[in-house]
C-alpha positions as CSV (number, residue, x, y, z in Angstrom):
1,M,185.6,79.0,-100.4
2,T,186.3,75.6,-102.1
3,T,183.2,74.1,-103.8
4,P,183.0,70.3,-102.8
5,A,182.4,67.7,-105.5
6,H,178.7,67.4,-106.2
7,Q,176.3,66.2,-108.7
8,V,172.9,67.7,-109.5
9,T,170.4,65.5,-111.5
10,T,167.2,66.7,-113.1
11,T,164.5,64.5,-114.2
12,A,160.8,64.9,-115.3
13,R,159.8,64.3,-111.6
14,G,162.2,66.7,-109.8
15,T,165.7,67.2,-109.0
16,S,168.7,65.7,-106.7
17,I,171.9,66.6,-105.4
18,D,174.7,64.1,-104.5
19,I,177.3,65.6,-102.2
20,S,179.0,62.9,-100.3
21,P,177.9,61.3,-98.1
22,W,174.4,63.1,-98.6
23,T,171.8,62.6,-101.3
24,I,168.9,65.2,-101.2
25,T,166.1,64.4,-103.6
26,S,163.2,66.7,-104.3
27,T,160.1,65.2,-106.2
28,T,157.7,67.9,-107.7
29,C,154.7,66.7,-109.5
30,P,151.3,68.2,-110.6
31,I,148.3,68.2,-108.3
32,S,147.0,64.7,-107.4
33,N,144.4,63.4,-109.9
34,A,141.1,61.6,-108.7
35,P,142.2,58.2,-108.3
36,E,145.3,59.4,-106.3
37,I,143.0,61.5,-103.9
38,S,140.9,58.6,-103.3
39,A,144.0,56.5,-102.3
40,I,145.3,59.2,-100.0
41,Q,141.8,59.6,-98.3
42,K,141.5,55.9,-97.9
43,E,145.0,55.9,-96.3
44,L,144.0,58.8,-94.0
45,N,140.7,57.2,-93.0
46,G,138.4,59.6,-95.0
47,L,139.9,62.8,-94.2
48,P,138.7,65.4,-96.8
49,L,141.7,66.6,-98.5
50,P,142.7,70.2,-99.2
51,E,141.7,71.7,-102.6
52,M,145.2,71.5,-103.9
53,P,146.8,68.2,-102.7
54,F,150.4,67.2,-104.1
55,G,150.3,63.6,-103.2
56,N,153.4,62.8,-105.2
57,N,155.7,65.4,-104.0
58,S,158.3,64.9,-101.3
59,L,161.7,65.7,-100.0
60,V,164.1,62.9,-99.0
61,I,167.4,63.4,-97.1
62,R,169.8,60.5,-97.0
63,N,173.1,59.9,-95.5
64,A,175.1,57.0,-97.1
65,N,177.5,56.5,-94.2
66,S,174.8,55.9,-91.5
67,D,171.9,54.7,-93.7
68,W,169.9,57.5,-92.1
69,E,167.0,58.9,-94.1
70,Y,164.4,61.8,-93.3
71,T,161.3,62.5,-95.5
72,F,158.8,65.1,-95.9
73,N,155.4,64.0,-97.7
74,I,151.7,65.0,-97.7
75,V,150.4,61.7,-96.3
76,E,152.3,62.0,-92.9
77,A,151.7,65.8,-92.8
78,L,147.8,65.4,-93.1
79,R,147.9,62.4,-90.5
80,L,148.4,64.9,-87.9
81,V,145.3,66.9,-88.9
82,K,142.7,66.3,-86.1
83,M,139.9,64.1,-87.1
84,G,136.8,64.1,-84.9
85,P,135.7,66.7,-82.4
86,L,138.4,69.3,-81.5
87,D,139.7,69.1,-78.1
88,P,141.5,71.6,-75.9
89,G,145.0,72.2,-77.3
90,D,143.8,71.3,-80.8
91,G,143.6,75.2,-81.8
92,G,140.2,75.0,-83.3
93,V,139.0,78.1,-85.1
94,Q,135.4,79.4,-85.7
95,V,133.1,76.6,-86.5
96,G,131.0,78.8,-88.7
97,Y,133.7,79.1,-91.3
98,A,134.1,75.3,-91.3
99,K,130.4,74.8,-92.2
100,E,130.7,77.2,-95.1
101,W,133.9,75.5,-96.3
102,L,132.3,72.0,-96.2
103,K,129.3,73.5,-97.9
104,S,131.3,74.7,-100.8
105,R,133.2,71.5,-101.2
106,T,130.2,69.3,-101.5
107,D,128.7,71.6,-104.1
108,P,128.8,69.4,-107.4
109,N,130.2,72.4,-109.2
110,S,133.3,72.4,-106.9
111,A,136.6,71.8,-108.7
112,N,137.5,69.1,-106.1
113,P,133.9,68.0,-104.8
114,L,133.4,65.8,-101.7
115,P,130.5,63.3,-101.4
116,T,127.8,64.8,-99.2
117,S,128.4,62.1,-96.7
118,F,131.5,64.1,-95.5
119,F,129.1,66.6,-93.8
120,A,129.1,64.0,-91.1
121,K,132.7,64.0,-90.8
122,Q,134.4,66.3,-88.0
123,F,137.9,67.4,-88.5
124,D,140.0,70.4,-88.2
125,W,138.9,72.3,-91.3
126,T,142.0,74.6,-91.2
127,Y,144.4,71.5,-91.8
128,T,146.5,72.6,-88.9
129,T,149.5,70.2,-88.7
130,T,152.5,70.1,-86.4
131,Y,154.4,67.9,-88.9
132,V,158.1,68.1,-88.7
133,G,159.0,65.5,-91.2
134,H,159.7,61.9,-90.1
135,I,162.4,59.3,-90.1
136,T,162.0,56.7,-92.8
137,S,165.2,54.6,-92.1
138,S,165.3,51.8,-89.6
139,T,168.8,53.0,-88.2
140,P,169.0,54.0,-84.7
141,P,169.9,57.9,-84.7
142,Q,167.0,59.7,-83.1
143,F,166.6,63.4,-82.2
144,I,167.3,64.3,-78.6
145,P,166.8,67.6,-76.7
146,A,169.6,70.3,-77.5
147,D,172.0,71.5,-74.9
148,P,170.8,75.1,-74.4
149,N,174.4,76.1,-73.3
150,N,175.9,74.8,-76.6
151,P,176.0,77.4,-79.2
152,S,176.5,74.5,-81.8
153,H,173.0,73.4,-81.0
154,Q,171.5,76.5,-82.6
155,I,170.4,77.2,-86.3
156,P,173.2,79.5,-87.4
157,I,171.1,82.5,-88.6
158,E,174.2,84.7,-89.5
159,E,175.7,82.0,-91.4
160,L,172.5,81.2,-93.4
161,S,172.3,84.9,-94.2
162,R,175.7,85.1,-95.9
163,P,175.9,85.4,-99.7
164,D,177.3,81.9,-100.1
165,P,177.0,80.1,-103.4
166,I,173.9,77.9,-103.8
167,L,174.6,74.5,-105.2
168,F,171.0,73.2,-104.9
169,Y,167.6,74.8,-104.3
170,T,164.1,73.4,-104.3
171,E,160.6,74.5,-103.3
172,I,158.0,71.6,-102.8
173,P,154.3,72.3,-102.1
174,L,152.5,69.6,-100.3
175,F,149.0,71.1,-100.2
176,E,147.0,74.3,-100.2
177,D,143.4,75.3,-99.4
178,E,141.7,78.6,-99.7
179,L,139.2,77.8,-97.0
180,H,136.2,78.8,-99.2
181,D,137.7,82.3,-99.6
182,N,137.9,82.8,-95.8
183,G,141.7,82.7,-96.0
184,S,144.5,80.2,-96.7
185,A,146.2,77.0,-95.4
186,S,149.3,75.5,-97.1
187,L,152.4,73.5,-96.3
188,I,155.5,74.2,-98.2
189,I,159.0,72.7,-98.0
190,R,162.1,74.6,-99.2
191,A,165.6,73.3,-99.1
192,R,169.0,74.7,-100.2
193,V,172.5,73.1,-100.2
194,M,175.6,75.4,-99.8
195,P,179.3,74.4,-100.0
196,T,179.5,74.1,-96.3
197,S,176.0,73.0,-95.0
198,F,172.4,72.3,-96.1
199,F,169.2,73.9,-94.7
200,V,165.5,72.9,-94.9
201,L,162.5,75.1,-94.0
202,S,159.1,73.4,-93.7
203,R,156.3,75.9,-93.2
204,F,152.6,75.4,-92.4
205,S,151.0,78.7,-92.9
206,L,147.3,79.5,-91.9
207,R,145.3,82.7,-92.5
208,V,141.6,82.9,-91.3
209,D,140.4,86.3,-92.5
210,G,139.3,88.6,-89.8
211,V,140.3,85.8,-87.2
212,L,143.9,84.7,-86.9
213,F,147.4,84.1,-88.3
214,R,149.1,80.8,-87.5
215,L,152.6,79.5,-88.4
216,H,154.4,76.3,-87.9
217,D,158.0,76.1,-88.9
218,T,160.6,73.2,-88.9
219,R,164.0,74.1,-89.6
220,I,166.8,71.4,-90.2
221,Y,170.4,72.3,-90.5
222,H,173.6,70.4,-91.0
223,S,177.2,71.8,-91.2
224,F,179.4,69.4,-93.4
225,V,182.2,70.2,-91.2
226,S,180.8,69.1,-88.0
227,S,182.6,66.5,-86.2
228,P,181.0,64.1,-85.1
229,P,178.3,64.8,-87.7
230,F,175.1,66.0,-86.3
231,I,171.8,67.8,-87.2
232,V,169.9,70.5,-85.7
233,R,166.1,70.5,-85.9
234,E,164.2,73.7,-84.6
235,T,160.4,73.7,-84.4
236,S,158.5,76.9,-83.7
237,G,154.6,77.6,-83.7
238,W,153.3,81.2,-83.5
239,E,149.8,82.6,-83.8
240,A,148.2,86.0,-83.3
241,P,144.9,87.8,-84.0
242,Y,144.3,88.9,-87.5
243,S,144.0,92.6,-86.1
244,S,147.3,92.4,-84.6
245,V,149.2,91.5,-87.7
246,K,147.3,93.9,-89.9
247,R,148.2,96.9,-88.0
248,F,151.7,96.3,-89.1
249,L,150.8,97.0,-92.9
250,P,152.8,99.8,-94.2
251,S,149.8,101.0,-96.3
252,P,145.9,100.3,-97.0
253,D,147.0,97.4,-99.4
254,L,146.1,94.1,-97.8
255,S,148.3,92.0,-100.2
256,P,151.3,91.7,-97.6
257,L,148.8,89.6,-95.3
258,T,149.0,86.8,-98.1
259,D,152.6,86.6,-97.9
260,P,153.9,84.1,-95.2
261,N,157.2,85.7,-95.2
262,F,155.6,89.1,-94.1
263,V,153.4,87.4,-91.5
264,H,156.5,85.5,-90.1
265,N,158.4,88.7,-89.8
266,V,155.4,90.4,-87.9
267,L,154.8,87.3,-85.5
268,T,158.5,86.9,-84.7
269,S,158.8,90.7,-83.8
270,L,155.9,90.6,-81.3
271,P,156.7,89.3,-77.6
272,K,156.7,85.7,-77.2
273,S,154.2,85.9,-74.5
274,T,151.6,87.1,-77.0
275,T,152.4,84.8,-80.0
276,Q,154.0,81.4,-78.5
277,D,152.1,81.0,-75.1
278,P,149.3,78.5,-75.5
279,K,147.9,79.8,-72.1
280,R,147.4,83.3,-73.3
281,A,144.0,84.9,-72.4
282,G,141.8,85.0,-75.6
283,G,144.2,82.5,-77.5
284,T,143.1,79.2,-78.9
285,G,145.3,77.2,-76.6
286,W,147.0,75.4,-79.5
287,R,149.7,73.0,-78.3
288,G,151.8,73.8,-81.3
289,L,153.0,77.1,-79.9
290,G,156.4,77.6,-78.7
291,T,159.9,76.6,-79.8
292,K,161.9,73.4,-79.4
293,I,165.4,72.4,-80.5
294,E,166.8,68.9,-81.0
295,V,169.8,67.5,-82.5
296,L,170.6,64.1,-83.9
297,Y,174.1,62.4,-84.0
298,L,174.6,60.4,-87.1
299,N,177.5,58.2,-86.2
300,T,177.5,57.7,-82.5
301,S,174.9,56.6,-79.8
302,D,176.4,58.9,-77.3
303,P,176.6,62.6,-78.2
304,P,180.1,64.3,-77.3
305,S,180.2,67.1,-74.7
306,H,179.5,70.5,-75.8
307,S,183.0,71.5,-75.4
308,E,184.1,68.7,-77.7
309,L,181.7,70.0,-80.3
310,D,182.8,73.5,-80.0
311,S,186.4,72.8,-80.6
312,N,185.8,70.4,-83.6
313,T,183.2,72.5,-85.5
314,E,184.7,75.1,-87.8
315,S,183.2,78.3,-89.0
316,P,183.8,78.7,-92.8
317,D,184.5,81.9,-94.4
318,A,181.8,83.9,-96.2
319,T,182.0,84.5,-100.0
320,E,179.3,85.2,-102.8
321,G,175.9,84.9,-104.0
322,A,173.0,83.3,-102.1
323,K,169.3,82.9,-101.2
324,V,167.9,83.3,-97.7
325,I,164.9,81.2,-96.6
326,N,163.4,82.8,-93.5
């Protein structure tokens, strides 16, 4: 496999890779300080922030040929957290825990205390978000529904599982909260660039101990040899009762339940009717459940037929050495 010309740059704030016509920039900084937290809260109309907000972190994907840009950051992710009373479809979880969480965060001894006035603010204390990233350029390309009969409109799992060389890898936390020791909520972005493609996984992970597990994944894939060039975006949401996942533990040790990869493997092994159906009896009715696949064509307003894509998209040979993000 031929390695294309590329340049990786490292700075005090992160890393980037230029692999023409793409530039992928990862910014990774410490947890936001008090003034930064206040500024984010103001922008989000007073939303109480997670215990560990990384307000300066981001992933930016830019295509020089089309001037198209796509970004992941905390502000837009938290903008989708429900403020106000939870409605059907919001996937609300046990209000009693929410009260305990707020009580812990208004304690003056808290590491990230909130004013007591926040007791009056209603919001989704689990920080559930269906954030998929967002387009930050003004250029016209937008995502459209994928053709279910076109194999090119799928994330190529087998290709991404090959031991191809990794030219660039980054992991970017956007936020984390331990829900007053009742579980964990986090949003982490991972990206890798191989000689033939790039792949991004954004994962929101929620664990409410004794209640449920919830995941919301966004996968973005682009093959450098696709012609015309296009991007595949797959968005999936799952949830299941805590007990349903716990029974898959190989031993009495509970630590695998804190590993989102273990939880993902369990949830995806269960029938979709039990993990991805918002109408499931006894479920939360969360609207983020299910899977949606979309594509974006970078250099044309009219996507080609799937037969044209199939004939123009090559399948590069495998070689050595890589990291799998699942």
